[in-house]
ChimeraX commands (.cxc) that place a marker at each C-alpha (Angstrom):
marker #1 position 73.51,39.52,-60.95 radius 0.5
marker #1 position 70.54,40.94,-59.09 radius 0.5
marker #1 position 70.64,44.74,-58.81 radius 0.5
marker #1 position 67.24,45.46,-57.23 radius 0.5
marker #1 position 65.28,44.59,-54.14 radius 0.5
marker #1 position 61.47,44.82,-54.14 radius 0.5
marker #1 position 59.16,45.87,-51.33 radius 0.5
marker #1 position 55.37,45.45,-51.25 radius 0.5
marker #1 position 53.46,48.75,-51.31 radius 0.5
marker #1 position 51.32,49.06,-48.20 radius 0.5
marker #1 position 51.49,52.67,-47.00 radius 0.5
marker #1 position 50.24,55.96,-48.44 radius 0.5
marker #1 position 53.81,57.37,-48.64 radius 0.5
marker #1 position 54.74,54.44,-50.91 radius 0.5
marker #1 position 51.72,55.15,-53.10 radius 0.5
marker #1 position 52.95,58.74,-53.33 radius 0.5
marker #1 position 56.39,57.57,-54.50 radius 0.5
marker #1 position 54.66,55.49,-57.18 radius 0.5
marker #1 position 52.69,58.56,-58.26 radius 0.5
marker #1 position 55.83,60.60,-58.87 radius 0.5
marker #1 position 57.46,57.84,-60.93 radius 0.5
marker #1 position 54.18,57.32,-62.84 radius 0.5
marker #1 position 53.70,61.02,-63.66 radius 0.5
marker #1 position 57.33,61.37,-64.79 radius 0.5
marker #1 position 56.93,58.43,-67.18 radius 0.5
marker #1 position 53.50,58.99,-68.73 radius 0.5
marker #1 position 54.99,59.40,-72.20 radius 0.5
marker #1 position 56.65,55.96,-71.94 radius 0.5
marker #1 position 53.77,54.22,-70.13 radius 0.5
marker #1 position 51.12,55.39,-72.50 radius 0.5
marker #1 position 50.12,52.50,-74.70 radius 0.5
marker #1 position 46.73,54.13,-74.16 radius 0.5
marker #1 position 45.90,57.60,-72.87 radius 0.5
marker #1 position 46.60,57.82,-69.14 radius 0.5
marker #1 position 45.77,60.73,-66.83 radius 0.5
marker #1 position 48.28,62.74,-64.83 radius 0.5
marker #1 position 47.61,61.83,-61.20 radius 0.5
marker #1 position 47.22,64.24,-58.32 radius 0.5
marker #1 position 47.97,63.12,-54.77 radius 0.5
marker #1 position 44.25,62.78,-54.02 radius 0.5
marker #1 position 43.47,60.87,-57.23 radius 0.5
marker #1 position 46.36,58.43,-56.66 radius 0.5
marker #1 position 45.34,57.72,-53.05 radius 0.5
marker #1 position 41.71,57.23,-54.14 radius 0.5
marker #1 position 42.79,54.87,-56.95 radius 0.5
marker #1 position 44.90,52.90,-54.46 radius 0.5
marker #1 position 42.10,52.60,-51.90 radius 0.5
marker #1 position 39.57,51.49,-54.53 radius 0.5
marker #1 position 41.84,48.94,-56.23 radius 0.5
marker #1 position 44.41,47.61,-53.75 radius 0.5
marker #1 position 42.56,44.33,-53.16 radius 0.5
marker #1 position 43.18,43.20,-56.75 radius 0.5
marker #1 position 46.74,44.53,-56.98 radius 0.5
marker #1 position 50.19,43.16,-56.22 radius 0.5
marker #1 position 52.28,46.32,-56.02 radius 0.5
marker #1 position 56.00,46.77,-55.39 radius 0.5
marker #1 position 58.63,49.49,-55.18 radius 0.5
marker #1 position 62.19,48.72,-56.23 radius 0.5
marker #1 position 65.43,50.03,-54.77 radius 0.5
marker #1 position 68.96,49.35,-56.00 radius 0.5
marker #1 position 70.73,47.00,-53.58 radius 0.5
marker #1 position 73.70,49.38,-53.46 radius 0.5
marker #1 position 71.45,52.40,-52.67 radius 0.5
marker #1 position 69.04,51.37,-49.88 radius 0.5
marker #1 position 66.09,53.71,-49.45 radius 0.5
marker #1 position 66.34,55.15,-53.00 radius 0.5
marker #1 position 63.23,53.85,-54.76 radius 0.5
marker #1 position 63.72,53.93,-58.53 radius 0.5
marker #1 position 60.83,51.93,-59.99 radius 0.5
marker #1 position 57.45,50.39,-59.32 radius 0.5
marker #1 position 55.44,47.40,-60.46 radius 0.5
marker #1 position 51.68,46.97,-60.41 radius 0.5
marker #1 position 50.21,43.55,-61.22 radius 0.5
marker #1 position 46.43,43.69,-61.55 radius 0.5
marker #1 position 44.53,40.45,-61.06 radius 0.5
marker #1 position 42.14,40.09,-63.98 radius 0.5
marker #1 position 40.82,36.69,-62.89 radius 0.5
marker #1 position 43.07,33.92,-64.25 radius 0.5
marker #1 position 45.71,36.30,-65.60 radius 0.5
marker #1 position 47.51,39.50,-64.62 radius 0.5
marker #1 position 48.31,42.78,-66.36 radius 0.5
marker #1 position 51.55,44.60,-65.45 radius 0.5
marker #1 position 52.46,48.27,-65.25 radius 0.5
marker #1 position 56.12,49.09,-64.74 radius 0.5
marker #1 position 57.81,52.46,-64.55 radius 0.5
marker #1 position 61.44,53.32,-63.89 radius 0.5
marker #1 position 62.65,56.83,-63.04 radius 0.5
marker #1 position 64.10,58.39,-66.17 radius 0.5
marker #1 position 67.49,59.06,-64.59 radius 0.5
marker #1 position 67.74,55.29,-63.93 radius 0.5
marker #1 position 67.11,54.21,-67.53 radius 0.5
marker #1 position 69.87,52.23,-69.21 radius 0.5
marker #1 position 70.90,50.35,-66.05 radius 0.5
marker #1 position 69.18,47.10,-67.13 radius 0.5
marker #1 position 66.54,47.41,-64.42 radius 0.5
marker #1 position 63.75,46.77,-66.95 radius 0.5
marker #1 position 64.95,43.23,-67.70 radius 0.5
marker #1 position 65.20,42.43,-63.99 radius 0.5
marker #1 position 61.74,43.84,-63.18 radius 0.5
marker #1 position 60.10,42.00,-66.09 radius 0.5
marker #1 position 61.64,38.69,-64.98 radius 0.5
marker #1 position 60.52,39.48,-61.42 radius 0.5
marker #1 position 56.90,40.24,-62.35 radius 0.5
marker #1 position 56.59,37.10,-64.48 radius 0.5
marker #1 position 57.67,35.16,-61.39 radius 0.5
marker #1 position 55.48,37.19,-58.99 radius 0.5
marker #1 position 52.39,36.78,-61.19 radius 0.5
marker #1 position 52.82,33.00,-61.31 radius 0.5
marker #1 position 50.06,33.04,-63.93 radius 0.5
marker #1 position 49.48,34.08,-67.54 radius 0.5
marker #1 position 49.80,37.78,-68.36 radius 0.5
marker #1 position 48.30,40.21,-70.86 radius 0.5
marker #1 position 49.87,43.50,-71.75 radius 0.5
marker #1 position 50.91,45.98,-74.39 radius 0.5
marker #1 position 54.05,47.73,-75.59 radius 0.5
marker #1 position 54.77,50.79,-77.66 radius 0.5
marker #1 position 56.50,49.64,-80.85 radius 0.5
marker #1 position 58.67,52.76,-80.62 radius 0.5
marker #1 position 60.11,51.57,-77.27 radius 0.5
marker #1 position 62.71,49.26,-78.83 radius 0.5
marker #1 position 64.30,48.34,-75.48 radius 0.5
marker #1 position 61.03,47.03,-74.03 radius 0.5
marker #1 position 60.12,45.26,-77.29 radius 0.5
marker #1 position 63.51,43.48,-77.23 radius 0.5
marker #1 position 63.23,42.46,-73.57 radius 0.5
marker #1 position 59.62,41.31,-73.92 radius 0.5
marker #1 position 60.47,39.12,-76.91 radius 0.5
marker #1 position 63.45,37.66,-75.04 radius 0.5
marker #1 position 61.33,36.63,-72.02 radius 0.5
marker #1 position 58.56,35.01,-74.06 radius 0.5
marker #1 position 55.84,37.61,-74.60 radius 0.5
marker #1 position 53.85,36.85,-77.75 radius 0.5
marker #1 position 52.38,39.55,-80.00 radius 0.5
marker #1 position 48.70,38.81,-80.63 radius 0.5
marker #1 position 47.72,42.00,-82.41 radius 0.5
marker #1 position 48.40,45.65,-83.04 radius 0.5
marker #1 position 46.45,48.86,-82.53 radius 0.5
marker #1 position 47.16,52.51,-83.14 radius 0.5
marker #1 position 46.94,54.87,-80.17 radius 0.5
marker #1 position 47.72,58.60,-79.90 radius 0.5
marker #1 position 51.25,57.67,-78.73 radius 0.5
marker #1 position 51.90,55.42,-81.74 radius 0.5
marker #1 position 51.59,51.79,-82.76 radius 0.5
marker #1 position 50.99,49.39,-79.86 radius 0.5
marker #1 position 51.52,45.62,-79.77 radius 0.5
marker #1 position 48.98,43.61,-77.76 radius 0.5
marker #1 position 50.75,40.90,-75.81 radius 0.5
marker #1 position 50.26,37.55,-74.08 radius 0.5
marker #1 position 52.64,35.61,-71.83 radius 0.5
marker #1 position 51.67,32.07,-70.75 radius 0.5
marker #1 position 53.47,32.34,-67.40 radius 0.5
marker #1 position 56.37,30.23,-66.17 radius 0.5
marker #1 position 54.68,27.88,-63.70 radius 0.5
marker #1 position 54.81,24.40,-65.32 radius 0.5
marker #1 position 51.71,23.38,-63.32 radius 0.5
marker #1 position 49.55,26.12,-64.85 radius 0.5
marker #1 position 46.66,25.05,-66.97 radius 0.5
marker #1 position 46.71,27.72,-69.70 radius 0.5
marker #1 position 43.40,26.53,-70.93 radius 0.5
marker #1 position 41.31,27.98,-73.68 radius 0.5
marker #1 position 39.09,29.80,-71.17 radius 0.5
marker #1 position 41.97,31.90,-69.80 radius 0.5
marker #1 position 43.34,32.60,-73.28 radius 0.5
marker #1 position 39.82,33.58,-74.38 radius 0.5
marker #1 position 39.61,35.99,-71.41 radius 0.5
marker #1 position 42.96,37.51,-72.45 radius 0.5
marker #1 position 41.68,37.97,-76.02 radius 0.5
marker #1 position 38.55,39.60,-74.62 radius 0.5
marker #1 position 40.60,41.92,-72.38 radius 0.5
marker #1 position 42.83,42.90,-75.33 radius 0.5
marker #1 position 39.69,43.39,-77.45 radius 0.5
marker #1 position 40.91,40.85,-79.99 radius 0.5
marker #1 position 38.00,38.47,-79.69 radius 0.5
marker #1 position 36.20,37.69,-82.94 radius 0.5
marker #1 position 32.66,39.04,-82.83 radius 0.5
marker link #1:1,2 radius 0.2
marker link #1:2,3 radius 0.2
marker link #1:3,4 radius 0.2
marker link #1:4,5 radius 0.2
marker link #1:5,6 radius 0.2
marker link #1:6,7 radius 0.2
marker link #1:7,8 radius 0.2
marker link #1:8,9 radius 0.2
marker link #1:9,10 radius 0.2
marker link #1:10,11 radius 0.2
marker link #1:11,12 radius 0.2
marker link #1:12,13 radius 0.2
marker link #1:13,14 radius 0.2
marker link #1:14,15 radius 0.2
marker link #1:15,16 radius 0.2
marker link #1:16,17 radius 0.2
marker link #1:17,18 radius 0.2
marker link #1:18,19 radius 0.2
marker link #1:19,20 radius 0.2
marker link #1:20,21 radius 0.2
marker link #1:21,22 radius 0.2
marker link #1:22,23 radius 0.2
marker link #1:23,24 radius 0.2
marker link #1:24,25 radius 0.2
marker link #1:25,26 radius 0.2
marker link #1:26,27 radius 0.2
marker link #1:27,28 radius 0.2
marker link #1:28,29 radius 0.2
marker link #1:29,30 radius 0.2
marker link #1:30,31 radius 0.2
marker link #1:31,32 radius 0.2
marker link #1:32,33 radius 0.2
marker link #1:33,34 radius 0.2
marker link #1:34,35 radius 0.2
marker link #1:35,36 radius 0.2
marker link #1:36,37 radius 0.2
marker link #1:37,38 radius 0.2
marker link #1:38,39 radius 0.2
marker link #1:39,40 radius 0.2
marker link #1:40,41 radius 0.2
marker link #1:41,42 radius 0.2
marker link #1:42,43 radius 0.2
marker link #1:43,44 radius 0.2
marker link #1:44,45 radius 0.2
marker link #1:45,46 radius 0.2
marker link #1:46,47 radius 0.2
marker link #1:47,48 radius 0.2
marker link #1:48,49 radius 0.2
marker link #1:49,50 radius 0.2
marker link #1:50,51 radius 0.2
marker link #1:51,52 radius 0.2
marker link #1:52,53 radius 0.2
marker link #1:53,54 radius 0.2
marker link #1:54,55 radius 0.2
marker link #1:55,56 radius 0.2
marker link #1:56,57 radius 0.2
marker link #1:57,58 radius 0.2
marker link #1:58,59 radius 0.2
marker link #1:59,60 radius 0.2
marker link #1:60,61 radius 0.2
marker link #1:61,62 radius 0.2
marker link #1:62,63 radius 0.2
marker link #1:63,64 radius 0.2
marker link #1:64,65 radius 0.2
marker link #1:65,66 radius 0.2
marker link #1:66,67 radius 0.2
marker link #1:67,68 radius 0.2
marker link #1:68,69 radius 0.2
marker link #1:69,70 radius 0.2
marker link #1:70,71 radius 0.2
marker link #1:71,72 radius 0.2
marker link #1:72,73 radius 0.2
marker link #1:73,74 radius 0.2
marker link #1:74,75 radius 0.2
marker link #1:75,76 radius 0.2
marker link #1:76,77 radius 0.2
marker link #1:77,78 radius 0.2
marker link #1:78,79 radius 0.2
marker link #1:79,80 radius 0.2
marker link #1:80,81 radius 0.2
marker link #1:81,82 radius 0.2
marker link #1:82,83 radius 0.2
marker link #1:83,84 radius 0.2
marker link #1:84,85 radius 0.2
marker link #1:85,86 radius 0.2
marker link #1:86,87 radius 0.2
marker link #1:87,88 radius 0.2
marker link #1:88,89 radius 0.2
marker link #1:89,90 radius 0.2
marker link #1:90,91 radius 0.2
marker link #1:91,92 radius 0.2
marker link #1:92,93 radius 0.2
marker link #1:93,94 radius 0.2
marker link #1:94,95 radius 0.2
marker link #1:95,96 radius 0.2
marker link #1:96,97 radius 0.2
marker link #1:97,98 radius 0.2
marker link #1:98,99 radius 0.2
marker link #1:99,100 radius 0.2
marker link #1:100,101 radius 0.2
marker link #1:101,102 radius 0.2
marker link #1:102,103 radius 0.2
marker link #1:103,104 radius 0.2
marker link #1:104,105 radius 0.2
marker link #1:105,106 radius 0.2
marker link #1:106,107 radius 0.2
marker link #1:107,108 radius 0.2
marker link #1:108,109 radius 0.2
marker link #1:109,110 radius 0.2
marker link #1:110,111 radius 0.2
marker link #1:111,112 radius 0.2
marker link #1:112,113 radius 0.2
marker link #1:113,114 radius 0.2
marker link #1:114,115 radius 0.2
marker link #1:115,116 radius 0.2
marker link #1:116,117 radius 0.2
marker link #1:117,118 radius 0.2
marker link #1:118,119 radius 0.2
marker link #1:119,120 radius 0.2
marker link #1:120,121 radius 0.2
marker link #1:121,122 radius 0.2
marker link #1:122,123 radius 0.2
marker link #1:123,124 radius 0.2
marker link #1:124,125 radius 0.2
marker link #1:125,126 radius 0.2
marker link #1:126,127 radius 0.2
marker link #1:127,128 radius 0.2
marker link #1:128,129 radius 0.2
marker link #1:129,130 radius 0.2
marker link #1:130,131 radius 0.2
marker link #1:131,132 radius 0.2
marker link #1:132,133 radius 0.2
marker link #1:133,134 radius 0.2
marker link #1:134,135 radius 0.2
marker link #1:135,136 radius 0.2
marker link #1:136,137 radius 0.2
marker link #1:137,138 radius 0.2
marker link #1:138,139 radius 0.2
marker link #1:139,140 radius 0.2
marker link #1:140,141 radius 0.2
marker link #1:141,142 radius 0.2
marker link #1:142,143 radius 0.2
marker link #1:143,144 radius 0.2
marker link #1:144,145 radius 0.2
marker link #1:145,146 radius 0.2
marker link #1:146,147 radius 0.2
marker link #1:147,148 radius 0.2
marker link #1:148,149 radius 0.2
marker link #1:149,150 radius 0.2
marker link #1:150,151 radius 0.2
marker link #1:151,152 radius 0.2
marker link #1:152,153 radius 0.2
marker link #1:153,154 radius 0.2
marker link #1:154,155 radius 0.2
marker link #1:155,156 radius 0.2
marker link #1:156,157 radius 0.2
marker link #1:157,158 radius 0.2
marker link #1:158,159 radius 0.2
marker link #1:159,160 radius 0.2
marker link #1:160,161 radius 0.2
marker link #1:161,162 radius 0.2
marker link #1:162,163 radius 0.2
marker link #1:163,164 radius 0.2
marker link #1:164,165 radius 0.2
marker link #1:165,166 radius 0.2
marker link #1:166,167 radius 0.2
marker link #1:167,168 radius 0.2
marker link #1:168,169 radius 0.2
marker link #1:169,170 radius 0.2
marker link #1:170,171 radius 0.2
marker link #1:171,172 radius 0.2
marker link #1:172,173 radius 0.2
marker link #1:173,174 radius 0.2
marker link #1:174,175 radius 0.2
view
């Protein structure tokens, strides 16, 4: 049963809500070092990047107006990369599974990503929805799996060129 409703991010106040959720979750987002964001830095990032982003805030259906998570899908040309964060007090409510299913549908294309091996909940959900582990790296936050998802659109042509671009993005390309 669907628990969340998503809204496209379009206004600066929505970007500010994303910033608070992001900053509160840096330790769980960090498959690579990420900076703490100030209001000014977040607004600047948004203005510079919004053309290649699909960005959403999520609210529980039973609590309208209470935004508990965000999704950023960045268009990398043929595939997307997701960033998801859920407010810590909302963890354990199975929102992660719903958001991951939602972003796979919203992307409507292949995806590349990463996951902290220590985040067992995300690793379990990602495996369940079809993410494939292509490699592993070690970051300051721990061991990180490098991931690929072919997308769910049966009409997609997941050709070698897109997969090669994913390998290049994940820095797994043979040199």
